[in-house]
PLY file of the C-alpha trace (Angstrom):
ply
format ascii 1.0
element vertex 423
property float x
property float y
property float z
element edge 422
property int vertex1
property int vertex2
end_header
0.07 -0.02 0.07
1.20 3.35 -0.73
2.26 5.69 2.02
-0.35 8.93 2.23
2.40 11.22 2.76
3.92 10.05 -0.20
0.88 10.66 -2.36
0.28 14.33 -0.57
3.96 15.24 -1.56
4.49 13.44 -4.87
1.09 12.96 -6.47
2.36 13.80 -9.96
5.49 11.80 -10.05
3.33 8.73 -8.41
0.84 9.15 -11.43
3.62 9.33 -13.91
5.50 6.66 -12.52
2.36 4.64 -12.59
1.69 5.16 -16.28
4.42 2.40 -16.78
2.11 0.06 -15.85
-0.59 1.25 -18.13
-2.36 2.74 -15.54
-3.94 6.02 -15.24
-4.19 6.43 -11.45
-4.94 10.21 -11.59
-8.82 9.75 -10.26
-7.68 7.21 -7.86
-4.89 9.29 -6.24
-7.26 12.57 -6.29
-9.82 10.45 -4.29
-7.40 9.20 -2.01
-6.30 12.74 -1.18
-9.89 14.03 -0.93
-10.75 11.27 1.57
-7.49 11.94 3.48
-8.46 15.80 3.77
-12.02 14.54 5.01
-10.56 12.12 7.58
-7.99 14.64 8.81
-10.75 17.35 9.21
-12.92 15.10 11.31
-10.21 13.89 13.27
-9.55 17.24 13.96
-12.88 18.28 14.94
-13.30 15.06 16.93
-10.03 15.91 18.81
-11.36 19.70 19.57
-14.73 17.77 20.58
-12.74 15.45 23.11
-10.90 18.28 24.41
-13.76 20.33 25.01
-15.43 17.41 26.98
-12.36 16.68 29.09
-12.17 20.67 29.94
-16.11 20.53 31.09
-15.88 17.47 32.82
-13.10 19.02 34.96
-14.86 22.07 35.43
-18.16 20.05 36.59
-15.87 18.70 39.11
-14.96 21.78 40.34
-18.52 23.19 40.67
-19.68 20.23 42.51
-16.82 20.87 44.95
-17.87 24.41 45.61
-21.61 23.62 46.01
-22.76 25.12 42.58
-24.76 21.67 41.77
-26.93 23.55 39.56
-24.34 25.08 37.31
-22.84 21.83 37.37
-26.07 19.81 35.91
-26.28 22.57 33.18
-22.87 22.00 31.82
-23.78 18.13 32.20
-26.35 18.50 29.58
-23.81 20.32 27.24
-21.48 17.07 27.64
-24.39 14.96 26.84
-24.72 16.56 23.34
-21.08 16.80 23.00
-20.54 12.97 23.82
-23.34 12.31 20.96
-21.55 14.69 18.63
-18.36 12.82 19.26
-20.02 9.31 18.94
-21.30 10.56 15.64
-18.03 11.90 14.24
-16.49 8.82 15.28
-18.75 6.58 13.42
-18.18 9.07 10.31
-14.58 9.23 10.69
-14.43 5.19 10.68
-16.42 4.98 7.49
-14.19 7.53 5.87
-10.84 5.45 7.17
-12.56 2.18 5.73
-13.12 4.02 2.48
-9.97 5.40 2.12
-8.40 2.30 2.71
-10.13 0.44 0.33
-9.09 2.91 -2.32
-5.56 2.45 -1.48
-5.51 -1.28 -1.94
-6.61 -0.50 -5.49
-3.37 1.15 -6.40
-0.61 -1.03 -7.37
3.27 -0.18 -6.25
5.22 2.34 -8.04
7.87 1.02 -10.20
11.38 1.44 -9.89
13.14 3.74 -12.44
14.85 0.62 -13.78
11.55 -0.85 -14.61
11.19 -0.74 -18.82
7.95 0.31 -20.17
5.76 -2.16 -21.52
2.62 -3.58 -21.92
3.02 -7.33 -21.73
5.71 -10.19 -21.02
7.07 -9.52 -24.86
8.52 -6.37 -23.40
10.25 -7.71 -20.82
14.28 -6.86 -20.74
16.64 -9.69 -20.64
19.60 -8.49 -18.56
21.59 -12.15 -18.45
22.08 -15.18 -19.83
24.35 -18.52 -19.06
24.67 -21.82 -19.61
24.94 -24.04 -23.11
21.84 -25.39 -24.12
22.17 -29.23 -24.75
21.93 -31.33 -27.69
19.52 -33.84 -27.05
19.41 -37.39 -28.58
16.76 -37.64 -31.49
13.28 -38.37 -30.69
13.76 -36.36 -27.21
10.35 -36.33 -25.07
8.86 -33.58 -23.15
8.84 -34.02 -19.48
5.13 -35.35 -19.36
6.22 -38.05 -21.61
9.34 -39.13 -19.91
7.22 -38.99 -16.43
5.07 -41.77 -17.90
7.83 -43.76 -19.53
10.01 -43.92 -16.45
6.81 -43.87 -14.19
7.97 -41.09 -11.72
4.78 -38.81 -12.12
1.36 -39.86 -12.66
-0.64 -37.02 -13.84
-3.76 -39.17 -14.58
-4.10 -40.53 -10.91
-3.89 -37.04 -9.37
-6.90 -36.18 -11.40
-8.57 -39.37 -10.09
-7.62 -38.29 -6.48
-8.13 -34.55 -6.79
-8.31 -33.07 -10.23
-6.22 -31.86 -12.71
-2.99 -29.70 -11.93
-2.70 -32.15 -8.80
0.54 -34.60 -9.75
1.16 -37.70 -8.08
5.20 -38.26 -7.66
6.20 -41.84 -7.52
9.61 -43.89 -6.93
12.62 -41.85 -8.17
10.53 -38.92 -9.14
9.44 -38.19 -5.34
13.10 -38.79 -4.17
14.16 -36.49 -6.96
11.71 -34.05 -5.59
12.73 -34.23 -2.14
16.37 -33.88 -3.13
15.48 -30.52 -4.72
13.75 -29.45 -1.81
16.46 -30.37 0.67
19.27 -29.04 -1.50
17.46 -25.77 -2.05
17.17 -25.37 1.54
20.69 -26.42 2.45
21.73 -23.54 -0.01
19.58 -21.07 1.37
20.53 -21.74 5.02
24.34 -21.77 4.21
23.74 -18.15 2.66
22.63 -17.12 5.98
19.16 -17.46 5.45
17.28 -19.27 8.72
15.19 -21.92 8.13
11.07 -21.61 9.02
8.28 -24.04 8.98
5.11 -21.92 8.65
1.46 -22.86 8.42
0.03 -23.63 5.33
-3.39 -21.67 5.84
-3.57 -18.05 6.65
-6.14 -15.61 7.87
-7.65 -12.62 5.72
-5.13 -10.24 7.62
-2.02 -12.17 6.32
-3.55 -11.98 2.94
-4.18 -8.38 2.82
-0.54 -8.03 4.51
1.14 -9.14 1.76
-1.10 -7.90 -0.95
-2.64 -11.20 -1.97
-5.93 -9.84 -1.05
-8.23 -8.11 -2.55
-5.58 -8.30 -5.69
-5.68 -12.18 -6.11
-8.56 -13.29 -4.36
-10.08 -15.61 -7.02
-6.95 -17.24 -7.58
-6.53 -18.53 -3.62
-8.31 -21.37 -2.23
-10.73 -20.36 0.30
-11.76 -22.61 3.57
-15.23 -20.62 3.97
-16.07 -22.39 7.08
-12.99 -20.92 8.96
-12.17 -17.82 6.52
-8.84 -19.29 5.95
-6.65 -19.21 2.70
-4.43 -21.65 1.46
-1.33 -19.96 0.66
0.03 -19.28 -2.73
3.47 -19.14 -1.59
5.80 -19.27 1.80
6.17 -15.50 1.26
2.80 -14.68 2.91
2.98 -16.53 6.13
6.93 -16.05 6.54
6.30 -12.24 5.68
3.47 -12.00 8.05
5.69 -12.98 11.08
6.28 -9.44 11.11
3.03 -8.08 10.93
2.65 -5.05 13.69
6.02 -5.55 14.73
8.63 -2.84 15.72
12.39 -4.01 14.83
15.58 -2.43 15.92
18.11 -1.42 13.40
20.08 -3.91 14.87
17.99 -7.16 13.93
18.11 -5.88 10.21
18.43 -7.72 7.72
16.10 -10.44 8.60
16.89 -13.11 6.18
14.34 -16.48 6.25
13.96 -19.47 4.07
10.85 -22.09 4.06
9.73 -24.96 2.19
5.86 -25.16 1.57
3.73 -26.36 -0.54
1.58 -23.81 -2.65
-1.95 -23.61 -3.95
-3.17 -21.33 -6.71
-6.36 -21.71 -8.42
-5.45 -19.87 -11.31
-7.52 -20.87 -14.39
-5.32 -22.86 -17.00
-5.64 -22.89 -20.96
-4.99 -25.73 -22.72
-1.82 -26.58 -25.13
1.61 -27.78 -24.66
2.39 -24.50 -22.59
0.22 -25.74 -19.70
0.95 -29.22 -20.07
2.36 -31.49 -17.32
4.44 -29.55 -14.70
4.42 -26.41 -16.63
1.30 -24.98 -14.58
-0.13 -26.56 -11.43
-2.97 -25.71 -9.00
-0.73 -27.57 -6.05
3.31 -27.58 -6.55
6.11 -27.19 -3.96
8.47 -24.26 -3.52
11.42 -23.10 -1.40
11.11 -19.11 -0.72
13.77 -16.82 0.70
12.30 -13.44 2.59
14.26 -10.44 3.65
13.29 -7.51 5.96
15.99 -4.59 5.12
16.84 -0.87 6.05
15.48 1.27 3.01
19.10 2.02 2.26
20.04 -1.54 1.55
17.45 -3.40 -0.06
18.55 -2.94 -3.79
21.95 -4.06 -2.76
20.08 -6.93 -0.88
18.02 -7.62 -4.06
21.05 -8.04 -6.35
22.40 -10.51 -3.56
19.28 -12.50 -3.88
19.66 -12.47 -7.80
23.36 -13.77 -7.33
22.14 -16.40 -5.05
19.98 -18.00 -7.43
22.13 -17.31 -10.31
24.93 -20.01 -8.08
21.70 -22.19 -7.62
21.22 -22.71 -11.26
25.08 -22.70 -12.02
25.46 -25.99 -9.75
22.35 -27.52 -11.59
24.10 -26.78 -14.97
20.79 -25.80 -16.45
20.60 -22.79 -19.20
18.97 -19.71 -18.02
17.98 -16.18 -18.25
17.05 -13.45 -16.32
14.65 -10.90 -17.27
13.72 -7.49 -15.74
9.98 -7.13 -15.86
8.45 -4.39 -17.84
5.61 -2.05 -16.05
2.85 -4.07 -17.88
3.75 -7.59 -16.32
4.94 -6.62 -12.91
3.13 -8.05 -10.02
0.94 -5.55 -8.15
2.94 -5.40 -4.68
6.54 -5.18 -6.54
8.80 -2.16 -7.32
11.11 -4.00 -9.40
11.17 -7.87 -10.19
13.68 -10.18 -12.07
12.43 -13.42 -13.37
14.40 -16.65 -14.20
13.98 -18.80 -16.91
15.35 -22.22 -17.61
15.25 -23.13 -21.21
13.54 -26.60 -21.92
15.22 -28.23 -24.87
12.75 -30.77 -25.58
9.70 -27.96 -25.54
12.09 -25.50 -27.22
11.02 -22.91 -24.98
11.91 -20.77 -21.51
9.83 -21.91 -18.44
9.68 -19.28 -15.37
11.43 -20.89 -12.45
11.69 -17.81 -10.10
10.74 -14.01 -9.32
13.03 -12.21 -7.17
11.41 -8.89 -6.45
11.82 -5.83 -3.88
8.61 -4.31 -2.68
10.36 -1.48 -1.03
7.62 -0.26 1.63
4.44 -1.39 -0.27
4.05 -4.81 2.07
5.49 -2.94 5.15
2.92 -0.36 4.83
0.29 -2.84 4.65
1.81 -4.86 7.50
2.97 -1.90 9.97
6.26 -3.28 9.73
8.50 -0.69 11.12
11.99 -0.58 12.53
13.65 2.08 14.89
16.75 3.50 13.30
20.12 4.64 14.80
18.43 7.99 15.97
15.63 6.26 17.29
13.20 7.24 14.68
10.35 4.73 13.65
10.23 4.03 9.71
8.88 1.48 7.35
11.15 -1.29 6.51
11.72 -2.82 3.07
10.45 -6.39 2.30
12.10 -8.84 -0.46
11.20 -12.08 -1.59
12.44 -14.60 -4.06
11.45 -18.50 -5.41
14.93 -20.29 -4.34
13.87 -22.30 -6.35
9.91 -23.29 -7.55
10.23 -27.04 -8.12
7.92 -27.81 -11.02
9.75 -26.19 -13.95
13.13 -26.84 -12.38
12.14 -30.40 -12.37
10.58 -30.43 -15.93
13.98 -28.86 -17.14
16.06 -31.68 -15.54
14.37 -34.28 -16.73
14.31 -32.77 -20.27
17.73 -31.41 -20.60
19.25 -34.42 -18.54
17.60 -37.26 -20.96
19.77 -39.64 -22.65
19.76 -42.84 -24.19
20.14 -44.86 -20.81
18.07 -42.72 -19.13
17.38 -39.46 -17.26
20.86 -38.35 -15.52
20.69 -36.30 -12.28
23.01 -33.57 -11.90
26.02 -33.93 -10.06
25.21 -31.81 -7.20
21.77 -33.91 -6.41
23.32 -37.12 -6.34
24.50 -36.74 -2.44
20.75 -36.14 -2.03
19.19 -38.71 -4.49
21.40 -41.67 -3.67
21.23 -42.56 -7.41
22.70 -40.74 -10.54
20.20 -42.11 -13.39
16.41 -42.65 -13.89
16.02 -45.59 -15.95
0 1
1 2
2 3
3 4
4 5
5 6
6 7
7 8
8 9
9 10
10 11
11 12
12 13
13 14
14 15
15 16
16 17
17 18
18 19
19 20
20 21
21 22
22 23
23 24
24 25
25 26
26 27
27 28
28 29
29 30
30 31
31 32
32 33
33 34
34 35
35 36
36 37
37 38
38 39
39 40
40 41
41 42
42 43
43 44
44 45
45 46
46 47
47 48
48 49
49 50
50 51
51 52
52 53
53 54
54 55
55 56
56 57
57 58
58 59
59 60
60 61
61 62
62 63
63 64
64 65
65 66
66 67
67 68
68 69
69 70
70 71
71 72
72 73
73 74
74 75
75 76
76 77
77 78
78 79
79 80
80 81
81 82
82 83
83 84
84 85
85 86
86 87
87 88
88 89
89 90
90 91
91 92
92 93
93 94
94 95
95 96
96 97
97 98
98 99
99 100
100 101
101 102
102 103
103 104
104 105
105 106
106 107
107 108
108 109
109 110
110 111
111 112
112 113
113 114
114 115
115 116
116 117
117 118
118 119
119 120
120 121
121 122
122 123
123 124
124 125
125 126
126 127
127 128
128 129
129 130
130 131
131 132
132 133
133 134
134 135
135 136
136 137
137 138
138 139
139 140
140 141
141 142
142 143
143 144
144 145
145 146
146 147
147 148
148 149
149 150
150 151
151 152
152 153
153 154
154 155
155 156
156 157
157 158
158 159
159 160
160 161
161 162
162 163
163 164
164 165
165 166
166 167
167 168
168 169
169 170
170 171
171 172
172 173
173 174
174 175
175 176
176 177
177 178
178 179
179 180
180 181
181 182
182 183
183 184
184 185
185 186
186 187
187 188
188 189
189 190
190 191
191 192
192 193
193 194
194 195
195 196
196 197
197 198
198 199
199 200
200 201
201 202
202 203
203 204
204 205
205 206
206 207
207 208
208 209
209 210
210 211
211 212
212 213
213 214
214 215
215 216
216 217
217 218
218 219
219 220
220 221
221 222
222 223
223 224
224 225
225 226
226 227
227 228
228 229
229 230
230 231
231 232
232 233
233 234
234 235
235 236
236 237
237 238
238 239
239 240
240 241
241 242
242 243
243 244
244 245
245 246
246 247
247 248
248 249
249 250
250 251
251 252
252 253
253 254
254 255
255 256
256 257
257 258
258 259
259 260
260 261
261 262
262 263
263 264
264 265
265 266
266 267
267 268
268 269
269 270
270 271
271 272
272 273
273 274
274 275
275 276
276 277
277 278
278 279
279 280
280 281
281 282
282 283
283 284
284 285
285 286
286 287
287 288
288 289
289 290
290 291
291 292
292 293
293 294
294 295
295 296
296 297
297 298
298 299
299 300
300 301
301 302
302 303
303 304
304 305
305 306
306 307
307 308
308 309
309 310
310 311
311 312
312 313
313 314
314 315
315 316
316 317
317 318
318 319
319 320
320 321
321 322
322 323
323 324
324 325
325 326
326 327
327 328
328 329
329 330
330 331
331 332
332 333
333 334
334 335
335 336
336 337
337 338
338 339
339 340
340 341
341 342
342 343
343 344
344 345
345 346
346 347
347 348
348 349
349 350
350 351
351 352
352 353
353 354
354 355
355 356
356 357
357 358
358 359
359 360
360 361
361 362
362 363
363 364
364 365
365 366
366 367
367 368
368 369
369 370
370 371
371 372
372 373
373 374
374 375
375 376
376 377
377 378
378 379
379 380
380 381
381 382
382 383
383 384
384 385
385 386
386 387
387 388
388 389
389 390
390 391
391 392
392 393
393 394
394 395
395 396
396 397
397 398
398 399
399 400
400 401
401 402
402 403
403 404
404 405
405 406
406 407
407 408
408 409
409 410
410 411
411 412
412 413
413 414
414 415
415 416
416 417
417 418
418 419
419 420
420 421
421 422
């Protein structure tokens, strides 16, 4: 959520920056300022009424003590009217605050100056590429055919048990999945991230805190009886650890990592681009989350990008990094880098990670603050990244490592799997 003071002081600059998202936010920003002015006016009036009530109460007490009960009773009648006025103003103030909050929830984060203009993923900017695309054997198969051939992932069984987008991993496929999770966590903890195990369901306040609600409400599974949501990513519960928290500057940075299953209702289309592991309703992901002082957050973002690069180098997968354009940027993000692995069998790039800086957008919603060296309380910056999302990493490994003998296991994973070939 944008900071009100920033909108008051920089409305035109914010409006111009939001145009990178192909959003004309002038009317929304003007509405925010009007509601904010009304809120402040009501607050001033209510504060004045409460001050008057306080003053009259003291005066009434003095009158009673000096035997002037009649005068005191007259003033009591006035305080009754003032209390009614105060109650009415309080109700109106609460309604305006709610209105203001609802409008603020509609405005996405302001893109960083590095974000390129553009309307869709075609306008994303490639900033880095590494790794050689392997030359596969004649008749190389996509991962969904490999999964069937080697009996390691059963998509039809998942449909029987639950529905489309809920695969069942079997035998060496399940072990490879578990090996990837453990390897990612080990790499993250070695880099200084503290491992956390968090709930897989969250309340609505957590969804609003990190920006999934109300923006992505239709994409989340909702347990209506308990008003809880299945998490779309570990980012939600991990970041909400710090909701309504004031940290000390010595506590920063906070670096957490966590593995969770992730659940997304997003509607899938048909075709090879969503077949197999390419798009799922339930999948596994290891996440990294950072809470930083504002002056350090972009250096931290660079560090997170380098960390994910190191993992992909060890897996020996060809990959590229894209800087997302304004039209493809997530609602809460100020700057995002997407990692994509090249799938040789599908002859296409598969997104496997997003690393983002949200600046104060999430922390303003979360009321996540810190006390700086001078004792001043200010909003922290939050960042997160996939390190990594498993389905498309697994797809990339199956497809790029296939040989006539079977599917080779990346060397770095062999100590985790206990085998070097799926045959």
